[in-house]
N, CA, C and O atoms as a CHARMM CRD file, in Angstrom:
* protein
*
  340
    1    1 MET  N     51.66500 228.65500  72.13200 PROA 1      0.00000
    2    1 MET  CA    50.31000 229.07900  72.40100 PROA 1      0.00000
    3    1 MET  C     49.42700 227.84000  72.55200 PROA 1      0.00000
    4    1 MET  O     49.47500 226.93000  71.72400 PROA 1      0.00000
    5    2 VAL  N     48.64200 227.81600  73.58900 PROA 2      0.00000
    6    2 VAL  CA    47.75400 226.69500  73.86600 PROA 2      0.00000
    7    2 VAL  C     46.34900 227.05000  73.40400 PROA 2      0.00000
    8    2 VAL  O     45.83600 228.12500  73.71200 PROA 2      0.00000
    9    3 ILE  N     45.73300 226.13900  72.66400 PROA 3      0.00000
   10    3 ILE  CA    44.36400 226.35700  72.21100 PROA 3      0.00000
   11    3 ILE  C     43.42000 225.68000  73.18400 PROA 3      0.00000
   12    3 ILE  O     43.55200 224.49500  73.48900 PROA 3      0.00000
   13    4 THR  N     42.46500 226.46000  73.66400 PROA 4      0.00000
   14    4 THR  CA    41.43200 225.92800  74.54200 PROA 4      0.00000
   15    4 THR  C     40.07500 226.22600  73.92500 PROA 4      0.00000
   16    4 THR  O     39.97500 227.03000  72.99800 PROA 4      0.00000
   17    5 VAL  N     39.04500 225.59100  74.42700 PROA 5      0.00000
   18    5 VAL  CA    37.69600 225.84700  73.93900 PROA 5      0.00000
   19    5 VAL  C     37.34900 227.32100  74.12800 PROA 5      0.00000
   20    5 VAL  O     36.66000 227.90800  73.29300 PROA 5      0.00000
   21    6 GLU  N     37.81700 227.91900  75.21400 PROA 6      0.00000
   22    6 GLU  CA    37.48800 229.30400  75.52800 PROA 6      0.00000
   23    6 GLU  C     38.13800 230.30400  74.57100 PROA 6      0.00000
   24    6 GLU  O     37.52000 231.31900  74.25000 PROA 6      0.00000
   25    7 ASN  N     39.35500 230.05100  74.10700 PROA 7      0.00000
   26    7 ASN  CA    40.02000 231.03600  73.25800 PROA 7      0.00000
   27    7 ASN  C     40.03400 230.65300  71.78400 PROA 7      0.00000
   28    7 ASN  O     40.64500 231.36100  70.98300 PROA 7      0.00000
   29    8 ALA  N     39.38500 229.56400  71.39800 PROA 8      0.00000
   30    8 ALA  CA    39.42100 229.08800  70.01800 PROA 8      0.00000
   31    8 ALA  C     38.88900 230.11600  69.02900 PROA 8      0.00000
   32    8 ALA  O     39.47700 230.30200  67.96300 PROA 8      0.00000
   33    9 GLU  N     37.78700 230.78900  69.36100 PROA 9      0.00000
   34    9 GLU  CA    37.20600 231.76600  68.44200 PROA 9      0.00000
   35    9 GLU  C     38.16100 232.90700  68.13800 PROA 9      0.00000
   36    9 GLU  O     38.19200 233.40400  67.01200 PROA 9      0.00000
   37   10 ARG  N     38.93600 233.32700  69.11900 PROA 10     0.00000
   38   10 ARG  CA    39.87900 234.42400  68.91000 PROA 10     0.00000
   39   10 ARG  C     41.08400 233.98500  68.08500 PROA 10     0.00000
   40   10 ARG  O     41.71200 234.81300  67.42500 PROA 10     0.00000
   41   11 ILE  N     41.41100 232.70500  68.11100 PROA 11     0.00000
   42   11 ILE  CA    42.59500 232.19300  67.42200 PROA 11     0.00000
   43   11 ILE  C     42.30700 231.82400  65.97400 PROA 11     0.00000
   44   11 ILE  O     43.18600 231.95400  65.12300 PROA 11     0.00000
   45   12 GLU  N     41.10100 231.37000  65.67900 PROA 12     0.00000
   46   12 GLU  CA    40.76600 230.90800  64.33900 PROA 12     0.00000
   47   12 GLU  C     40.93600 232.03800  63.32400 PROA 12     0.00000
   48   12 GLU  O     40.32000 233.09400  63.46900 PROA 12     0.00000
   49   13 PRO  N     41.76700 231.82800  62.29500 PROA 13     0.00000
   50   13 PRO  CA    41.99700 232.87900  61.30600 PROA 13     0.00000
   51   13 PRO  C     40.75500 233.13800  60.46400 PROA 13     0.00000
   52   13 PRO  O     39.96200 232.23100  60.21100 PROA 13     0.00000
   53   14 GLU  N     40.59700 234.38800  60.03300 PROA 14     0.00000
   54   14 GLU  CA    39.42700 234.76900  59.25800 PROA 14     0.00000
   55   14 GLU  C     39.65700 234.69100  57.75700 PROA 14     0.00000
   56   14 GLU  O     38.71000 234.84100  56.98500 PROA 14     0.00000
   57   15 SER  N     40.89200 234.46000  57.32600 PROA 15     0.00000
   58   15 SER  CA    41.18200 234.35800  55.89500 PROA 15     0.00000
   59   15 SER  C     42.40100 233.46500  55.69000 PROA 15     0.00000
   60   15 SER  O     43.14500 233.17800  56.62800 PROA 15     0.00000
   61   16 ILE  N     42.58800 233.03400  54.45100 PROA 16     0.00000
   62   16 ILE  CA    43.74600 232.20600  54.12700 PROA 16     0.00000
   63   16 ILE  C     45.02500 233.01900  54.29800 PROA 16     0.00000
   64   16 ILE  O     46.05200 232.48100  54.71200 PROA 16     0.00000
   65   17 ARG  N     44.96900 234.29500  53.98500 PROA 17     0.00000
   66   17 ARG  CA    46.14300 235.16200  54.14200 PROA 17     0.00000
   67   17 ARG  C     46.54900 235.26800  55.60600 PROA 17     0.00000
   68   17 ARG  O     47.73000 235.16000  55.93500 PROA 17     0.00000
   69   18 THR  N     45.58200 235.47700  56.47700 PROA 18     0.00000
   70   18 THR  CA    45.86500 235.53700  57.91300 PROA 18     0.00000
   71   18 THR  C     46.42400 234.21000  58.40900 PROA 18     0.00000
   72   18 THR  O     47.35400 234.18000  59.21500 PROA 18     0.00000
   73   19 ALA  N     45.85400 233.12000  57.92600 PROA 19     0.00000
   74   19 ALA  CA    46.30900 231.79500  58.35100 PROA 19     0.00000
   75   19 ALA  C     47.75300 231.54000  57.94100 PROA 19     0.00000
   76   19 ALA  O     48.53900 231.01200  58.72900 PROA 19     0.00000
   77   20 MET  N     48.10600 231.90900  56.72200 PROA 20     0.00000
   78   20 MET  CA    49.45500 231.65100  56.22200 PROA 20     0.00000
   79   20 MET  C     50.49500 232.57000  56.86700 PROA 20     0.00000
   80   20 MET  O     51.69000 232.27700  56.81700 PROA 20     0.00000
   81   21 ASN  N     50.05600 233.66900  57.46700 PROA 21     0.00000
   82   21 ASN  CA    50.97700 234.57300  58.15600 PROA 21     0.00000
   83   21 ASN  C     51.12000 234.26100  59.64100 PROA 21     0.00000
   84   21 ASN  O     51.88800 234.91500  60.34600 PROA 21     0.00000
   85   22 SER  N     50.38300 233.26600  60.11400 PROA 22     0.00000
   86   22 SER  CA    50.42500 232.91200  61.52700 PROA 22     0.00000
   87   22 SER  C     51.74100 232.22000  61.86300 PROA 22     0.00000
   88   22 SER  O     52.07000 231.19900  61.25700 PROA 22     0.00000
   89   23 PRO  N     52.50100 232.75600  62.81800 PROA 23     0.00000
   90   23 PRO  CA    53.74500 232.09100  63.19200 PROA 23     0.00000
   91   23 PRO  C     53.50900 230.80000  63.97000 PROA 23     0.00000
   92   23 PRO  O     54.39400 229.94900  64.05000 PROA 23     0.00000
   93   24 TYR  N     52.32100 230.65400  64.54000 PROA 24     0.00000
   94   24 TYR  CA    52.02900 229.49100  65.37900 PROA 24     0.00000
   95   24 TYR  C     51.46400 228.31700  64.60100 PROA 24     0.00000
   96   24 TYR  O     51.85900 227.17500  64.84000 PROA 24     0.00000
   97   25 TRP  N     50.54100 228.57300  63.66900 PROA 25     0.00000
   98   25 TRP  CA    49.74400 227.50700  63.08700 PROA 25     0.00000
   99   25 TRP  C     49.90000 227.34700  61.58100 PROA 25     0.00000
  100   25 TRP  O     49.17000 226.56100  60.97700 PROA 25     0.00000
  101   26 LYS  N     50.82000 228.06100  60.96200 PROA 26     0.00000
  102   26 LYS  CA    50.94200 228.05000  59.50100 PROA 26     0.00000
  103   26 LYS  C     51.02000 226.62600  58.93700 PROA 26     0.00000
  104   26 LYS  O     50.28400 226.29700  58.00700 PROA 26     0.00000
  105   27 HSD  N     51.87800 225.79700  59.47200 PROA 27     0.00000
  106   27 HSD  CA    52.08300 224.45500  58.93800 PROA 27     0.00000
  107   27 HSD  C     50.83100 223.58700  59.09300 PROA 27     0.00000
  108   27 HSD  O     50.43400 222.90300  58.15000 PROA 27     0.00000
  109   28 GLU  N     50.21300 223.60800  60.25900 PROA 28     0.00000
  110   28 GLU  CA    49.03100 222.78300  60.51100 PROA 28     0.00000
  111   28 GLU  C     47.84200 223.22300  59.65800 PROA 28     0.00000
  112   28 GLU  O     47.09500 222.38800  59.14800 PROA 28     0.00000
  113   29 ILE  N     47.67000 224.54000  59.50400 PROA 29     0.00000
  114   29 ILE  CA    46.55500 225.04900  58.71000 PROA 29     0.00000
  115   29 ILE  C     46.77100 224.72700  57.23400 PROA 29     0.00000
  116   29 ILE  O     45.82300 224.39900  56.52100 PROA 29     0.00000
  117   30 LYS  N     48.00300 224.82100  56.78400 PROA 30     0.00000
  118   30 LYS  CA    48.30600 224.48000  55.39100 PROA 30     0.00000
  119   30 LYS  C     47.99100 223.00800  55.12600 PROA 30     0.00000
  120   30 LYS  O     47.45600 222.67400  54.06900 PROA 30     0.00000
  121   31 GLN  N     48.31300 222.13100  56.06700 PROA 31     0.00000
  122   31 GLN  CA    47.99400 220.71000  55.92600 PROA 31     0.00000
  123   31 GLN  C     46.48000 220.48300  55.88600 PROA 31     0.00000
  124   31 GLN  O     45.99400 219.67500  55.09500 PROA 31     0.00000
  125   32 ALA  N     45.74000 221.19100  56.73200 PROA 32     0.00000
  126   32 ALA  CA    44.28100 221.05100  56.76200 PROA 32     0.00000
  127   32 ALA  C     43.67300 221.51300  55.44400 PROA 32     0.00000
  128   32 ALA  O     42.76600 220.86300  54.92600 PROA 32     0.00000
  129   33 ALA  N     44.15800 222.62500  54.89400 PROA 33     0.00000
  130   33 ALA  CA    43.65300 223.13300  53.61600 PROA 33     0.00000
  131   33 ALA  C     43.98400 222.16000  52.48800 PROA 33     0.00000
  132   33 ALA  O     43.14600 221.90900  51.62300 PROA 33     0.00000
  133   34 GLN  N     45.19200 221.61400  52.49100 PROA 34     0.00000
  134   34 GLN  CA    45.57900 220.65600  51.45200 PROA 34     0.00000
  135   34 GLN  C     44.74600 219.38800  51.53400 PROA 34     0.00000
  136   34 GLN  O     44.37500 218.82700  50.50300 PROA 34     0.00000
  137   35 ALA  N     44.44800 218.92900  52.73600 PROA 35     0.00000
  138   35 ALA  CA    43.59800 217.74500  52.90100 PROA 35     0.00000
  139   35 ALA  C     42.20600 217.98900  52.32100 PROA 35     0.00000
  140   35 ALA  O     41.63900 217.10900  51.67300 PROA 35     0.00000
  141   36 GLU  N     41.65800 219.17300  52.55100 PROA 36     0.00000
  142   36 GLU  CA    40.33700 219.53000  52.00900 PROA 36     0.00000
  143   36 GLU  C     40.38500 219.55900  50.48000 PROA 36     0.00000
  144   36 GLU  O     39.48100 219.04200  49.82300 PROA 36     0.00000
  145   37 LEU  N     41.42500 220.15500  49.91500 PROA 37     0.00000
  146   37 LEU  CA    41.55900 220.19900  48.45800 PROA 37     0.00000
  147   37 LEU  C     41.70600 218.80000  47.86700 PROA 37     0.00000
  148   37 LEU  O     41.12700 218.50400  46.82200 PROA 37     0.00000
  149   38 ASP  N     42.47400 217.94200  48.52800 PROA 38     0.00000
  150   38 ASP  CA    42.66400 216.57500  48.04800 PROA 38     0.00000
  151   38 ASP  C     41.34000 215.81300  47.99500 PROA 38     0.00000
  152   38 ASP  O     41.05500 215.12300  47.01600 PROA 38     0.00000
  153   39 VAL  N     40.54000 215.93900  49.04000 PROA 39     0.00000
  154   39 VAL  CA    39.23800 215.26000  49.07100 PROA 39     0.00000
  155   39 VAL  C     38.34400 215.78800  47.96400 PROA 39     0.00000
  156   39 VAL  O     37.69400 215.01000  47.26500 PROA 39     0.00000
  157   40 MET  N     38.30500 217.09600  47.80100 PROA 40     0.00000
  158   40 MET  CA    37.45200 217.68500  46.76400 PROA 40     0.00000
  159   40 MET  C     37.91700 217.27900  45.36300 PROA 40     0.00000
  160   40 MET  O     37.08800 217.02900  44.48800 PROA 40     0.00000
  161   41 ASN  N     39.21800 217.21200  45.14700 PROA 41     0.00000
  162   41 ASN  CA    39.73800 216.77000  43.84700 PROA 41     0.00000
  163   41 ASN  C     39.41400 215.30500  43.59100 PROA 41     0.00000
  164   41 ASN  O     39.07900 214.93500  42.46600 PROA 41     0.00000
  165   42 ASN  N     39.51000 214.47200  44.61400 PROA 42     0.00000
  166   42 ASN  CA    39.19700 213.04700  44.46100 PROA 42     0.00000
  167   42 ASN  C     37.75000 212.81000  44.05500 PROA 42     0.00000
  168   42 ASN  O     37.45500 211.86300  43.32700 PROA 42     0.00000
  169   43 TYR  N     36.84400 213.66900  44.52500 PROA 43     0.00000
  170   43 TYR  CA    35.42400 213.52900  44.21400 PROA 43     0.00000
  171   43 TYR  C     34.97300 214.43200  43.06900 PROA 43     0.00000
  172   43 TYR  O     33.77800 214.52300  42.78700 PROA 43     0.00000
  173   44 ASN  N     35.92400 215.10300  42.40500 PROA 44     0.00000
  174   44 ASN  CA    35.60900 216.00800  41.28500 PROA 44     0.00000
  175   44 ASN  C     34.51500 217.00700  41.65300 PROA 44     0.00000
  176   44 ASN  O     33.55100 217.18900  40.90800 PROA 44     0.00000
  177   45 VAL  N     34.67100 217.64400  42.79300 PROA 45     0.00000
  178   45 VAL  CA    33.66900 218.57000  43.30800 PROA 45     0.00000
  179   45 VAL  C     33.64900 219.87800  42.52000 PROA 45     0.00000
  180   45 VAL  O     32.59100 220.48600  42.35900 PROA 45     0.00000
  181   46 PHE  N     34.78800 220.30900  42.03800 PROA 46     0.00000
  182   46 PHE  CA    34.83700 221.59000  41.34700 PROA 46     0.00000
  183   46 PHE  C     35.86000 221.55100  40.23200 PROA 46     0.00000
  184   46 PHE  O     36.69000 220.64600  40.14800 PROA 46     0.00000
  185   47 ALA  N     35.77900 222.55300  39.38300 PROA 47     0.00000
  186   47 ALA  CA    36.77100 222.73600  38.32300 PROA 47     0.00000
  187   47 ALA  C     37.30900 224.16100  38.45200 PROA 47     0.00000
  188   47 ALA  O     36.55800 225.09100  38.74700 PROA 47     0.00000
  189   48 ARG  N     38.57800 224.31900  38.23600 PROA 48     0.00000
  190   48 ARG  CA    39.17400 225.64900  38.29500 PROA 48     0.00000
  191   48 ARG  C     38.88200 226.38400  36.99500 PROA 48     0.00000
  192   48 ARG  O     39.09700 225.85500  35.90400 PROA 48     0.00000
  193   49 VAL  N     38.39400 227.60000  37.12500 PROA 49     0.00000
  194   49 VAL  CA    38.07000 228.43300  35.97100 PROA 49     0.00000
  195   49 VAL  C     38.54500 229.85000  36.24200 PROA 49     0.00000
  196   49 VAL  O     38.90100 230.19000  37.37100 PROA 49     0.00000
  197   50 ILE  N     38.54700 230.66900  35.21000 PROA 50     0.00000
  198   50 ILE  CA    38.88400 232.08900  35.37600 PROA 50     0.00000
  199   50 ILE  C     37.67300 232.76800  36.00100 PROA 50     0.00000
  200   50 ILE  O     36.54600 232.59700  35.53600 PROA 50     0.00000
  201   51 LEU  N     37.91000 233.53100  37.04700 PROA 51     0.00000
  202   51 LEU  CA    36.82900 234.20400  37.76100 PROA 51     0.00000
  203   51 LEU  C     36.30200 235.37600  36.93100 PROA 51     0.00000
  204   51 LEU  O     37.06900 236.27600  36.58900 PROA 51     0.00000
  205   52 PRO  N     35.00800 235.37900  36.60200 PROA 52     0.00000
  206   52 PRO  CA    34.43700 236.49700  35.84200 PROA 52     0.00000
  207   52 PRO  C     34.48900 237.79800  36.65500 PROA 52     0.00000
  208   52 PRO  O     34.48600 237.77100  37.88600 PROA 52     0.00000
  209   53 LYS  N     34.53800 238.90800  35.96600 PROA 53     0.00000
  210   53 LYS  CA    34.56600 240.20600  36.64500 PROA 53     0.00000
  211   53 LYS  C     33.30900 240.37500  37.48000 PROA 53     0.00000
  212   53 LYS  O     32.21100 240.01100  37.05700 PROA 53     0.00000
  213   54 GLY  N     33.48400 240.92600  38.66000 PROA 54     0.00000
  214   54 GLY  CA    32.35900 241.18100  39.55100 PROA 54     0.00000
  215   54 GLY  C     31.94800 239.99300  40.40300 PROA 54     0.00000
  216   54 GLY  O     31.02000 240.11000  41.20400 PROA 54     0.00000
  217   55 ARG  N     32.60700 238.85800  40.25600 PROA 55     0.00000
  218   55 ARG  CA    32.27600 237.67500  41.04300 PROA 55     0.00000
  219   55 ARG  C     33.26200 237.50800  42.18300 PROA 55     0.00000
  220   55 ARG  O     34.42400 237.89800  42.07400 PROA 55     0.00000
  221   56 LYS  N     32.79500 236.92900  43.27000 PROA 56     0.00000
  222   56 LYS  CA    33.64200 236.70900  44.43500 PROA 56     0.00000
  223   56 LYS  C     34.18200 235.28000  44.42300 PROA 56     0.00000
  224   56 LYS  O     33.45900 234.34400  44.08200 PROA 56     0.00000
  225   57 PRO  N     35.44800 235.11300  44.79400 PROA 57     0.00000
  226   57 PRO  CA    35.99000 233.75500  44.85500 PROA 57     0.00000
  227   57 PRO  C     35.50400 233.02600  46.10100 PROA 57     0.00000
  228   57 PRO  O     34.91100 233.62200  47.00100 PROA 57     0.00000
  229   58 ILE  N     35.76300 231.74800  46.13300 PROA 58     0.00000
  230   58 ILE  CA    35.44600 230.97400  47.33000 PROA 58     0.00000
  231   58 ILE  C     36.29400 231.47500  48.49000 PROA 58     0.00000
  232   58 ILE  O     37.32000 232.12600  48.28800 PROA 58     0.00000
  233   59 GLN  N     35.86500 231.17100  49.68400 PROA 59     0.00000
  234   59 GLN  CA    36.59800 231.59200  50.87200 PROA 59     0.00000
  235   59 GLN  C     36.89900 230.37100  51.72500 PROA 59     0.00000
  236   59 GLN  O     36.16000 229.38700  51.72500 PROA 59     0.00000
  237   60 TRP  N     37.99500 230.46300  52.44500 PROA 60     0.00000
  238   60 TRP  CA    38.37300 229.40300  53.37400 PROA 60     0.00000
  239   60 TRP  C     37.85200 229.73100  54.76000 PROA 60     0.00000
  240   60 TRP  O     37.86200 230.88800  55.17900 PROA 60     0.00000
  241   61 VAL  N     37.39500 228.70500  55.47200 PROA 61     0.00000
  242   61 VAL  CA    36.97600 228.82300  56.86400 PROA 61     0.00000
  243   61 VAL  C     37.79100 227.81100  57.65500 PROA 61     0.00000
  244   61 VAL  O     37.83400 226.63200  57.30500 PROA 61     0.00000
  245   62 PHE  N     38.43900 228.27200  58.72500 PROA 62     0.00000
  246   62 PHE  CA    39.27100 227.40900  59.55200 PROA 62     0.00000
  247   62 PHE  C     38.68100 227.32300  60.95100 PROA 62     0.00000
  248   62 PHE  O     38.32000 228.34000  61.54300 PROA 62     0.00000
  249   63 LYS  N     38.58500 226.12100  61.47000 PROA 63     0.00000
  250   63 LYS  CA    38.03700 225.90000  62.80800 PROA 63     0.00000
  251   63 LYS  C     38.94400 224.97400  63.59900 PROA 63     0.00000
  252   63 LYS  O     39.59200 224.08500  63.04600 PROA 63     0.00000
  253   64 CYS  N     38.97500 225.20300  64.90500 PROA 64     0.00000
  254   64 CYS  CA    39.67900 224.30700  65.81900 PROA 64     0.00000
  255   64 CYS  C     38.71500 223.18500  66.18800 PROA 64     0.00000
  256   64 CYS  O     37.55500 223.44200  66.51200 PROA 64     0.00000
  257   65 LYS  N     39.18500 221.95700  66.14000 PROA 65     0.00000
  258   65 LYS  CA    38.37500 220.81300  66.54200 PROA 65     0.00000
  259   65 LYS  C     38.92500 220.25400  67.84400 PROA 65     0.00000
  260   65 LYS  O     40.13700 220.13200  68.02100 PROA 65     0.00000
  261   66 PHE  N     38.01500 219.91400  68.75400 PROA 66     0.00000
  262   66 PHE  CA    38.38400 219.43400  70.07400 PROA 66     0.00000
  263   66 PHE  C     37.82400 218.04000  70.32100 PROA 66     0.00000
  264   66 PHE  O     36.76500 217.68500  69.80300 PROA 66     0.00000
  265   67 GLU  N     38.53100 217.26700  71.10300 PROA 67     0.00000
  266   67 GLU  CA    38.04900 215.97500  71.57900 PROA 67     0.00000
  267   67 GLU  C     38.17700 215.98000  73.09600 PROA 67     0.00000
  268   67 GLU  O     39.27600 216.09900  73.63700 PROA 67     0.00000
  269   68 ASN  N     37.04600 215.84900  73.77100 PROA 68     0.00000
  270   68 ASN  CA    36.99900 215.88100  75.23500 PROA 68     0.00000
  271   68 ASN  C     37.60300 217.16000  75.80300 PROA 68     0.00000
  272   68 ASN  O     38.28600 217.13300  76.82700 PROA 68     0.00000
  273   69 GLY  N     37.34500 218.28600  75.12700 PROA 69     0.00000
  274   69 GLY  CA    37.82800 219.58100  75.61100 PROA 69     0.00000
  275   69 GLY  C     39.28900 219.87400  75.32700 PROA 69     0.00000
  276   69 GLY  O     39.80400 220.90600  75.75800 PROA 69     0.00000
  277   70 VAL  N     39.97700 218.97500  74.60100 PROA 70     0.00000
  278   70 VAL  CA    41.39300 219.15900  74.27900 PROA 70     0.00000
  279   70 VAL  C     41.52600 219.34500  72.77400 PROA 70     0.00000
  280   70 VAL  O     40.90900 218.62100  71.99300 PROA 70     0.00000
  281   71 PHE  N     42.34600 220.33400  72.36900 PROA 71     0.00000
  282   71 PHE  CA    42.55400 220.59500  70.95200 PROA 71     0.00000
  283   71 PHE  C     43.03300 219.33200  70.24500 PROA 71     0.00000
  284   71 PHE  O     43.97400 218.67900  70.69600 PROA 71     0.00000
  285   72 ALA  N     42.36900 218.98600  69.11400 PROA 72     0.00000
  286   72 ALA  CA    42.73300 217.78200  68.37200 PROA 72     0.00000
  287   72 ALA  C     43.37400 218.11400  67.02700 PROA 72     0.00000
  288   72 ALA  O     44.39800 217.53600  66.66300 PROA 72     0.00000
  289   73 LYS  N     42.75800 219.06500  66.27500 PROA 73     0.00000
  290   73 LYS  CA    43.28400 219.38800  64.95300 PROA 73     0.00000
  291   73 LYS  C     42.60100 220.62900  64.39400 PROA 73     0.00000
  292   73 LYS  O     41.60100 221.11000  64.92600 PROA 73     0.00000
  293   74 TRP  N     43.17600 221.13000  63.30400 PROA 74     0.00000
  294   74 TRP  CA    42.57100 222.20200  62.54100 PROA 74     0.00000
  295   74 TRP  C     41.70900 221.57400  61.44900 PROA 74     0.00000
  296   74 TRP  O     42.06900 220.54300  60.88100 PROA 74     0.00000
  297   75 LYS  N     40.57900 222.19700  61.16100 PROA 75     0.00000
  298   75 LYS  CA    39.69600 221.75000  60.09400 PROA 75     0.00000
  299   75 LYS  C     39.53500 222.90700  59.11800 PROA 75     0.00000
  300   75 LYS  O     39.28600 224.03700  59.53700 PROA 75     0.00000
  301   76 ALA  N     39.67300 222.64100  57.82800 PROA 76     0.00000
  302   76 ALA  CA    39.53800 223.66900  56.79600 PROA 76     0.00000
  303   76 ALA  C     38.35500 223.31700  55.89300 PROA 76     0.00000
  304   76 ALA  O     38.14600 222.15300  55.55200 PROA 76     0.00000
  305   77 ARG  N     37.59500 224.32500  55.51700 PROA 77     0.00000
  306   77 ARG  CA    36.47100 224.15000  54.60100 PROA 77     0.00000
  307   77 ARG  C     36.47000 225.29200  53.59900 PROA 77     0.00000
  308   77 ARG  O     36.81200 226.42900  53.92400 PROA 77     0.00000
  309   78 MET  N     36.07800 224.96500  52.37000 PROA 78     0.00000
  310   78 MET  CA    35.91200 225.98900  51.34500 PROA 78     0.00000
  311   78 MET  C     34.43300 226.34700  51.29000 PROA 78     0.00000
  312   78 MET  O     33.57300 225.46600  51.29200 PROA 78     0.00000
  313   79 CYS  N     34.14200 227.64600  51.24000 PROA 79     0.00000
  314   79 CYS  CA    32.75900 228.10500  51.24800 PROA 79     0.00000
  315   79 CYS  C     32.53300 229.08000  50.09800 PROA 79     0.00000
  316   79 CYS  O     33.36100 229.95500  49.84200 PROA 79     0.00000
  317   80 ALA  N     31.42000 228.92400  49.41500 PROA 80     0.00000
  318   80 ALA  CA    31.02500 229.86900  48.37700 PROA 80     0.00000
  319   80 ALA  C     29.99400 230.79700  48.98300 PROA 80     0.00000
  320   80 ALA  O     28.94100 230.35500  49.44200 PROA 80     0.00000
  321   81 LYS  N     30.29900 232.08300  48.98500 PROA 81     0.00000
  322   81 LYS  CA    29.37400 233.06500  49.55900 PROA 81     0.00000
  323   81 LYS  C     28.98700 234.07900  48.50300 PROA 81     0.00000
  324   81 LYS  O     29.83800 234.55800  47.75400 PROA 81     0.00000
  325   82 GLY  N     27.72300 234.40500  48.44100 PROA 82     0.00000
  326   82 GLY  CA    27.25300 235.45100  47.54400 PROA 82     0.00000
  327   82 GLY  C     27.35400 235.09200  46.06600 PROA 82     0.00000
  328   82 GLY  O     27.60500 235.96300  45.23400 PROA 82     0.00000
  329   83 TYR  N     27.16300 233.83200  45.73400 PROA 83     0.00000
  330   83 TYR  CA    27.24700 233.45900  44.33200 PROA 83     0.00000
  331   83 TYR  C     25.86500 233.43700  43.70400 PROA 83     0.00000
  332   83 TYR  O     24.85500 233.36300  44.40400 PROA 83     0.00000
  333   84 SER  N     25.82700 233.50100  42.38800 PROA 84     0.00000
  334   84 SER  CA    24.57600 233.37400  41.65700 PROA 84     0.00000
  335   84 SER  C     24.85800 232.68000  40.33200 PROA 84     0.00000
  336   84 SER  O     25.98200 232.70700  39.83100 PROA 84     0.00000
  337   85 LEU  N     23.84300 232.06900  39.78100 PROA 85     0.00000
  338   85 LEU  CA    24.00400 231.35500  38.50500 PROA 85     0.00000
  339   85 LEU  C     23.73300 232.26800  37.34800 PROA 85     0.00000
  340   85 LEU  O     23.81900 231.84500  36.19500 PROA 85     0.00000
């Protein structure tokens, strides 16, 4: 499968589960997610804790990155949505 700027939105997985079940991109997406975790661990960005009842966990967002209109790599980001203190 070829990734182009035009079809990137349709290819980008909407969840980590979808990404890990992809026969095409599983390995590359896993590497992108691990790279993001490594950077966050190096900077002590977060600590792992038990999720309280009624709270939502962080979510992964995966995007295709292009250079000069050609697919270059997968980018993974962790996002906190709907949280409160």
